[in-house]
C-alpha distance (Angstrom), angle and dihedral (degrees) to the residues before:
residue distance angle dihedral
X1 . . .
X2 3.77 . .
X3 3.76 123.7 .
X4 3.78 115.1 -125.3
X5 3.76 113.2 -115.7
X6 3.79 119.5 -136.6
X7 3.78 112.4 -103.6
X8 3.78 117.7 -120.9
X9 3.79 95.8 -136.5
X10 3.78 117.4 166.5
X11 3.79 121.8 -163.3
X12 3.80 114.5 -112.1
X13 3.82 119.1 -115.8
X14 3.82 89.3 -107.4
X15 3.80 91.4 51.9
X16 3.79 90.8 51.0
X17 3.80 90.5 51.0
X18 3.79 91.8 50.7
X19 3.79 89.5 49.0
X20 3.79 89.8 51.8
X21 3.81 93.0 -120.5
X22 3.78 102.2 116.3
X23 3.79 137.3 37.8
X24 3.78 132.6 -126.9
X25 3.80 109.3 178.3
X26 3.84 91.1 -167.1
X27 3.78 93.7 55.6
X28 3.79 132.4 79.3
X29 3.78 89.1 -136.7
X30 3.75 112.4 104.6
X31 3.75 138.8 -124.8
X32 3.76 133.1 -149.7
X33 3.78 114.2 -80.8
X34 3.79 118.7 -121.0
X35 3.77 121.8 -115.9
X36 3.77 131.6 32.4
X37 3.78 118.7 -60.2
X38 3.79 120.6 -142.4
X39 3.77 113.7 -103.8
X40 3.83 112.3 -93.1
X41 3.79 87.2 -133.2
X42 3.81 92.9 57.7
X43 3.85 104.0 123.2
X44 3.80 90.3 -154.4
X45 3.81 96.3 61.2
X46 3.80 94.9 104.6
X47 3.80 92.9 49.7
X48 3.82 91.1 45.2
X49 3.81 90.5 52.8
X50 3.81 91.4 48.8
X51 3.79 92.5 47.7
X52 3.81 94.5 48.6
X53 3.80 92.1 46.7
X54 3.79 90.1 49.5
X55 3.81 91.1 50.9
X56 3.79 89.9 53.5
X57 3.80 94.6 45.6
X58 3.80 114.7 169.4
X59 3.80 90.7 -7.4
X60 3.81 89.3 82.3
X61 3.80 130.8 54.9
X62 3.81 116.8 -171.4
X63 3.79 119.4 -154.1
X64 3.81 121.1 -162.7
X65 3.78 122.9 -164.4
X66 3.81 117.0 -141.9
X67 3.81 91.0 -112.8
X68 3.81 94.4 59.1
X69 3.79 124.2 111.8
X70 3.80 117.3 -92.7
X71 3.81 90.7 -116.1
X72 3.81 88.6 61.8
X73 3.81 97.3 38.6
X74 3.82 87.5 58.4
X75 3.82 89.3 71.4
X76 3.81 98.0 41.8
X77 3.79 117.4 114.5
X78 3.81 89.0 -155.9
X79 3.80 134.7 9.0
X80 3.77 129.8 -155.4
X81 3.79 146.7 109.3
X82 3.79 121.6 -51.9
X83 3.79 99.4 -88.1
X84 3.80 95.6 41.8
X85 3.79 89.5 53.3
X86 3.81 93.3 48.7
X87 3.80 89.6 52.0
X88 3.81 90.9 46.5
X89 3.80 88.8 54.4
X90 3.81 91.4 50.9
X91 3.80 89.0 51.3
X92 3.82 91.0 59.6
X93 3.83 103.5 65.1
X94 3.81 91.3 158.3
X95 3.81 91.1 65.9
X96 3.78 109.8 96.7
X97 3.80 93.5 -167.3
X98 3.80 127.1 40.2
X99 3.80 109.8 -163.4
X100 3.80 106.1 -163.0
X101 3.78 113.4 -159.2
X102 3.77 96.0 -165.3
X103 3.79 133.8 69.2
X104 3.79 135.8 -54.5
X105 3.80 101.6 -90.2
X106 3.81 90.0 50.6
X107 3.79 91.9 54.4
X108 3.82 88.9 48.7
X109 3.80 90.6 54.2
X110 3.79 89.9 49.8
X111 3.81 90.5 51.4
X112 3.81 90.3 50.2
X113 3.80 93.2 50.9
X114 3.81 99.1 40.5
X115 3.80 127.8 75.9
X116 3.79 125.3 -90.5
X117 3.81 89.0 -110.6
X118 3.80 91.7 63.1
X119 3.79 123.7 80.9
X120 3.80 120.6 -148.5
X121 3.79 116.3 -149.8
X122 3.82 129.6 -167.6
X123 3.83 110.4 -158.3
X124 3.82 92.5 -143.7
X125 3.79 121.7 24.3
X126 3.79 88.4 -156.7
X127 3.80 89.0 70.8
X128 3.78 97.0 102.0
X129 3.80 133.3 143.9
X130 3.79 123.6 -111.4
X131 3.81 91.1 -153.8
X132 3.79 93.3 52.8
X133 3.81 88.4 48.1
X134 3.80 90.3 59.1
X135 3.81 92.3 74.3
X136 3.80 118.9 49.7
X137 3.79 124.9 -176.0
X138 3.81 90.9 -112.8
X139 3.81 93.0 51.3
X140 3.80 93.4 48.8
X141 3.81 91.7 47.6
X142 3.81 88.7 52.7
X143 3.80 89.8 48.8
X144 3.80 90.0 54.2
X145 3.81 88.7 52.7
X146 3.81 88.6 53.2
X147 3.81 90.4 51.0
X148 3.80 89.8 47.7
X149 3.81 92.0 51.8
X150 3.82 89.3 49.5
X151 3.80 89.5 52.8
X152 3.81 95.5 -119.2
X153 3.82 104.5 99.2
X154 3.81 92.9 93.9
X155 3.81 89.9 55.6
X156 3.82 94.3 45.7
X157 3.80 126.2 93.8
X158 3.81 116.9 -166.5
X159 3.79 117.7 -134.6
X160 3.80 114.3 -171.5
X161 3.77 123.5 -163.2
X162 3.79 115.4 -125.6
X163 3.81 86.2 -114.6
X164 3.80 92.5 79.6
X165 3.77 136.7 97.3
X166 3.80 123.6 -92.3
X167 3.81 88.3 -108.2
X168 3.81 91.2 59.3
X169 3.79 91.7 45.8
X170 3.81 88.5 51.4
X171 3.82 91.5 50.0
X172 3.79 88.0 52.2
X173 3.78 91.7 50.4
X174 3.80 93.0 48.9
X175 3.79 91.9 52.6
X176 3.78 98.4 48.9
X177 3.78 97.4 -99.2
X178 3.77 136.8 128.6
X179 3.78 140.8 -133.6
X180 3.80 123.0 -116.2
X181 3.77 138.6 -167.7
X182 3.79 126.3 -148.9
X183 3.81 86.6 -100.1
X184 3.82 98.0 55.6
X185 3.83 102.3 26.9
X186 3.80 91.4 115.1
X187 3.79 93.6 54.7
X188 3.81 91.5 44.7
X189 3.81 91.0 53.9
X190 3.79 91.8 46.2
X191 3.80 88.8 52.3
X192 3.80 92.1 48.1
X193 3.80 93.1 52.1
X194 3.81 89.7 50.3
X195 3.80 93.2 58.5
X196 3.80 123.7 104.4
X197 3.77 137.0 66.1
X198 3.79 95.0 -98.0
X199 3.79 94.1 60.3
X200 3.80 88.7 -140.9
X201 3.80 104.1 140.3
X202 3.81 90.3 -177.1
X203 3.78 89.2 61.2
X204 3.78 93.4 54.1
X205 3.78 124.2 94.3
X206 3.78 130.7 -164.2
X207 3.78 126.8 -143.7
X208 3.81 101.6 -154.2
X209 3.78 117.9 -165.5
X210 2.93 149.8 -135.6
X211 3.84 102.7 -17.2
X212 3.79 113.1 57.6
X213 3.80 93.8 -172.8
X214 3.80 97.8 57.0
X215 3.80 89.4 46.5
X216 3.80 94.2 48.7
X217 3.80 95.1 43.2
X218 3.79 92.7 49.4
X219 3.82 94.3 46.4
X220 3.80 95.2 47.1
X221 3.81 102.6 33.7
X222 3.79 100.3 34.7
X223 3.80 105.3 26.7
X224 3.80 98.5 35.0
X225 3.78 97.3 -121.1
X226 3.77 123.0 147.4
X227 3.77 126.8 -117.7
X228 3.80 86.7 -111.5
X229 3.81 88.9 64.6
X230 3.81 88.2 65.0
X231 3.79 129.0 74.9
X232 3.80 127.7 179.6
X233 3.79 119.4 -128.8
X234 3.81 111.0 -148.7
X235 3.83 110.1 -159.0
X236 3.79 90.5 -160.3
X237 3.81 93.7 63.1
X238 3.82 128.7 69.7
X239 3.77 108.9 -94.1
X240 3.78 88.8 4.5
X241 3.81 88.6 -73.0
X242 3.81 89.5 -73.6
X243 3.77 133.8 111.2
X244 3.81 120.8 -126.0
X245 3.81 88.2 -111.8
X246 3.80 92.0 54.2
X247 3.80 88.9 53.1
X248 3.79 91.3 48.7
X249 3.80 92.5 49.9
X250 3.81 96.2 46.0
X251 3.78 125.6 91.4
X252 3.81 95.8 -172.3
X253 3.80 118.6 43.5
X254 3.79 103.5 -167.5
X255 3.78 122.1 -160.4
X256 3.80 113.4 -128.1
X257 3.79 96.7 -113.6
X258 3.78 135.3 116.4
X259 3.80 144.8 172.7
X260 3.79 111.5 -94.7
X261 3.83 90.6 -144.2
X262 3.81 101.6 43.9
X263 3.79 91.8 38.4
X264 3.81 89.9 65.2
X265 3.80 94.3 68.4
X266 3.78 113.0 96.2
X267 3.77 140.0 -175.6
X268 3.80 87.1 -102.1
X269 3.81 88.2 58.2
X270 3.80 90.0 58.1
X271 3.80 94.0 45.0
X272 3.79 92.3 47.2
X273 3.80 95.7 51.1
X274 3.81 91.7 47.9
X275 3.82 89.4 54.4
X276 3.80 93.1 47.2
X277 3.81 97.6 43.8
X278 3.83 113.9 34.2
X279 3.78 112.5 -149.2
X280 3.80 94.4 18.5
X281 3.81 119.7 155.2
X282 3.80 112.0 -134.9
X283 3.81 112.2 -146.9
X284 3.81 118.7 179.0
X285 3.78 139.8 176.9
X286 3.85 116.6 -109.1
X287 3.82 89.6 -119.7
X288 3.82 86.3 76.1
X289 3.79 121.1 101.2
X290 3.79 117.2 -79.6
X291 3.80 94.9 -111.4
X292 3.83 90.4 52.4
X293 3.79 92.0 49.6
X294 3.81 90.6 48.8
X295 3.79 91.3 51.6
X296 3.81 94.7 48.1
X297 3.79 126.1 93.4
X298 3.79 94.3 -136.6
X299 3.80 136.0 14.3
X300 3.77 126.9 -162.3
X301 3.78 151.1 131.3
X302 3.78 124.4 -81.2
X303 3.79 91.0 -92.4
X304 3.82 89.9 48.1
X305 3.80 90.6 52.7
X306 3.79 91.3 52.6
X307 3.81 92.9 47.9
X308 3.81 92.1 46.8
X309 3.79 93.0 53.9
X310 3.77 91.4 44.5
X311 3.81 90.3 55.5
X312 3.81 95.3 40.8
X313 3.81 117.7 113.8
X314 3.77 121.5 -108.1
X315 3.78 112.4 -91.1
X316 3.80 94.6 30.1
X317 3.79 120.2 134.1
X318 3.79 124.2 -137.0
X319 3.79 135.5 -173.3
X320 3.80 109.2 -164.5
X321 3.78 124.2 -156.3
X322 3.78 103.7 -156.0
X323 3.81 140.3 82.3
X324 3.81 115.2 -32.9
X325 3.82 99.2 -129.7
X326 3.80 89.9 61.1
X327 3.81 94.2 42.7
X328 3.79 91.9 51.0
X329 3.81 91.3 47.6
X330 3.81 91.1 50.6
X331 3.80 91.4 47.4
X332 3.79 90.4 55.0
X333 3.80 92.9 43.5
X334 3.80 95.6 54.2
X335 3.81 100.6 33.9
X336 3.80 92.0 95.9
X337 3.82 89.1 54.7
X338 3.78 91.0 57.1
X339 3.81 94.6 -110.0
X340 3.79 114.7 142.2
X341 3.82 111.5 -145.5
X342 3.81 121.0 -178.8
X343 3.78 136.6 171.7
X344 3.80 111.1 -100.9
X345 3.79 96.1 -128.7
X346 3.80 130.1 50.8
X347 3.81 89.5 -134.2
X348 3.80 114.4 85.3
X349 3.79 109.7 -125.2
X350 3.78 125.3 179.2
X351 3.79 123.0 176.4
X352 3.81 95.9 -100.3
X353 3.80 96.4 -156.7
X354 3.81 94.0 44.7
X355 3.80 87.6 52.5
X356 3.78 91.2 59.2
X357 3.78 86.5 82.0
X358 3.78 99.4 84.0
X359 3.79 135.9 154.9
X360 3.83 95.9 -88.5
X361 3.82 90.9 54.4
X362 3.80 91.7 45.9
X363 3.82 92.4 48.9
X364 3.81 91.2 48.0
X365 3.81 90.3 49.9
X366 3.81 96.0 47.7
X367 3.81 94.4 44.0
X368 3.82 91.0 48.2
X369 3.81 91.6 51.3
X370 3.80 91.3 45.9
X371 3.82 88.5 53.2
X372 3.81 91.1 51.4
X373 3.82 99.0 -101.8
X374 3.81 118.6 122.9
X375 3.80 110.2 -149.4
X376 3.80 131.8 -172.1
X377 3.79 94.6 3.9
X378 3.80 114.4 -174.6
X379 3.79 112.9 -142.9
X380 3.80 127.5 176.4
X381 3.79 114.7 -155.3
X382 3.79 117.9 -111.6
X383 3.81 99.3 -107.6
X384 3.79 94.5 44.8
X385 3.80 89.8 47.3
X386 3.80 91.6 50.7
X387 3.80 95.6 56.8
X388 3.80 95.3 35.5
X389 3.80 89.5 53.3
X390 3.82 88.8 50.0
X391 3.81 90.3 56.7
X392 3.80 91.6 45.8
X393 3.80 91.2 49.2
X394 3.81 90.0 53.3
X395 3.78 87.7 55.9
X396 3.79 92.1 48.2
X397 3.80 89.0 52.6
X398 3.82 92.9 56.2
X399 3.82 111.6 113.4
């Protein structure tokens, strides 16, 4: 009878990243933060956060994304979506430290748009974005080679969603493209199709990355294209899983990426909530699947959702298809006005990486800064920043 020998199995680099045991500065995936975090059960956390923020005074500016926990939002100087917060940071040049309570790509955008004298800090480096992770610089460069071989690269304008890494924004800037948000995606696509010396918008193509759903929904719903005008490029398949002819025929080349939160909503979710709550208004984010968007009553960005509920009449009923922290906050905000706000799906779904920013991480960050130690600084290298800023400036110039 033989004795089993121990296997010499080494974790893969990806496994180490997911375990928080290694670092990859060019990835959205996180790493463990140095130092000891306060215990989440510490009853003095709120007072410690207030005290550290008071010690820092105007030297610190805390940004809170809409999807953050309430315990973090309490200490935010401003709240908003990713681009609004990056612009708010740039508008506060007197702030030495920008503490971004969001995810990695958002902090990168803030670093790109703020001055060299300002330092952008992310309380937990593990706060990444699964969507942004779905398009790496190497994959997108390979995609461009595929488009070149198919003879369509010269007719293609890249449009990158704000929810992308600095590397992808820089790629977009280098290749004459622009950035978009969920609020201005239509105008960004219109601009992209207007590019070129020939003025032939029908001859233009757009490479939209990394969220296929926002690209498809904008092209079909807002620009009147058909689903047949769109193809999906899969970076894990040779040639993106597409033939050269498919690339030549397409007008929208959509990257195979999605939001792990918005992608969970289904047509069944819409049908179910309509059965449970007669007269409900279904309002979803454009990162949702096309069939969900088609079945909804209204579609709009995070800021649109907030404005719509603010303007809604008392007694109205709303099922919201976006991140749960925001939906719950809105439900509490408008309860006294008689507005019923529910989460679109029965399954509770927070943005897991956004939720990594919690009160212990925020306290640790603020106390470290107050003691003169800069932790978890997010820095974009000079060349990447140059081209990423170019793409962002093209977006800012859109009418």
